[in-house]
C-alpha positions as CSV (number, residue, x, y, z in Angstrom):
1,M,56.1,203.3,200.3
2,R,52.8,201.5,200.7
3,I,51.1,204.3,202.6
4,H,51.8,206.7,199.7
5,Q,50.6,204.2,197.2
6,M,47.4,203.7,199.1
7,A,46.8,207.4,199.4
8,N,47.4,208.0,195.7
9,V,45.1,205.2,194.6
10,S,42.5,206.4,197.0
11,K,42.6,209.9,195.5
12,A,42.3,208.4,192.0
13,L,39.4,206.2,193.0
14,S,37.6,209.2,194.6
15,F,38.2,211.2,191.4
16,L,36.7,208.4,189.3
17,E,33.7,208.2,191.6
18,K,33.0,211.9,191.2
19,K,33.5,211.9,187.4
20,T,31.2,208.8,186.9
21,D,28.6,209.7,189.6
22,E,28.7,206.0,190.6
23,P,30.4,204.4,193.6
24,L,33.2,201.9,193.0
25,Q,31.8,199.5,195.6
26,S,33.8,196.4,194.8
27,I,37.2,198.1,194.1
28,G,39.3,199.5,196.9
29,N,42.7,201.1,197.0
30,E,44.1,197.9,198.7
31,D,43.0,195.8,195.7
32,I,44.9,198.0,193.3
33,V,48.0,198.3,195.4
34,D,48.1,194.6,196.2
35,G,47.8,193.8,192.5
36,N,44.4,192.1,192.4
37,V,44.4,191.5,188.6
38,K,40.7,190.8,188.3
39,L,39.6,194.0,190.1
40,T,42.2,196.1,188.4
41,L,41.1,194.9,184.9
42,G,37.5,195.6,186.0
43,L,38.5,199.1,186.9
44,I,40.2,199.6,183.6
45,W,37.0,198.5,181.9
46,I,35.0,201.0,183.9
47,I,37.4,203.7,182.8
48,I,37.3,202.7,179.1
49,Y,33.5,202.3,179.3
50,R,32.8,205.7,180.9
51,F,35.4,207.8,179.1
52,Q,35.5,206.2,175.7
53,I,32.6,204.0,174.8
54,Q,30.0,206.2,176.4
55,H,31.5,209.1,174.5
56,I,30.9,207.2,171.3
57,A,27.3,206.6,172.2
58,N,26.8,210.3,173.0
59,T,28.3,211.5,169.8
60,M,27.1,209.0,167.3
61,T,24.1,211.1,166.4
62,D,26.4,213.8,165.2
63,I,28.2,211.4,162.9
64,Y,25.2,209.4,161.9
65,P,22.1,211.5,162.3
66,S,19.9,208.7,160.9
67,L,20.6,206.7,164.1
68,L,18.9,209.2,166.4
69,N,16.0,206.9,167.2
70,D,18.3,203.9,167.6
71,I,20.6,205.8,170.0
72,N,17.7,207.0,172.1
73,S,16.3,203.5,172.5
74,M,19.7,201.8,173.2
75,V,20.1,200.4,176.6
76,D,23.7,201.4,177.1
77,A,26.9,202.5,175.4
78,K,28.0,198.9,174.7
79,Q,25.1,198.6,172.3
80,A,26.0,201.9,170.7
81,L,29.6,200.7,170.2
82,L,28.3,197.4,168.6
83,R,26.1,199.5,166.2
84,W,29.1,201.7,165.3
85,V,31.2,198.6,164.6
86,R,28.5,197.2,162.4
87,L,28.3,200.5,160.4
88,Q,32.1,200.6,160.0
89,L,32.2,197.0,158.7
90,E,29.3,197.2,156.3
91,D,31.7,197.4,153.3
92,Y,33.3,194.1,154.4
93,S,30.1,192.0,154.3
94,D,31.6,189.9,151.6
95,I,34.6,189.0,153.8
96,I,33.1,188.7,157.3
97,P,29.8,187.5,158.6
98,P,27.5,190.1,160.3
99,I,28.8,191.2,163.7
100,Q,26.5,189.9,166.4
101,D,28.4,190.5,169.6
102,F,31.8,191.2,171.1
103,H,32.5,187.6,171.7
104,R,31.9,185.0,168.9
105,S,32.1,187.6,166.1
106,W,35.7,188.4,167.0
107,K,37.2,185.0,167.6
108,T,38.8,184.6,164.2
109,G,40.4,188.1,164.2
110,I,39.0,188.9,160.8
111,A,36.5,191.5,162.1
112,F,39.3,193.1,164.1
113,A,41.6,193.2,161.0
114,A,38.7,194.6,158.9
115,L,38.1,197.4,161.4
116,I,41.8,198.3,161.4
117,H,41.8,198.2,157.6
118,R,38.7,200.4,157.5
119,H,40.5,203.2,159.4
120,D,44.1,202.7,158.0
121,P,44.3,200.5,155.0
122,D,48.1,200.9,154.8
123,I,48.6,199.0,158.1
124,L,47.2,195.7,156.7
């Protein structure tokens, strides 16, 4: 029933607001229950960003201690993820051009394939 769906989504959104310490101003339980694709995808991005990408930014100095100054000066976790991708793909510089962003650099799919190959060469 709709009332139960609304209550469940409301609880989930409240939980996310507490975990992220930020209000989810533009996303309400009605949007999710009614199937607003744009806002639902935005919420998914917030979840990925807060619980995955930001984790990478926070732990990169453990993996790459030489990046300590870079991490401290980075504006956000997205930049940290971009730096991580660049480090992962250094060995593929003869195959792909340098990664500049998460848009143009990924259009051909070669960078994505190289990243997969870097972590599991048997897949590709």
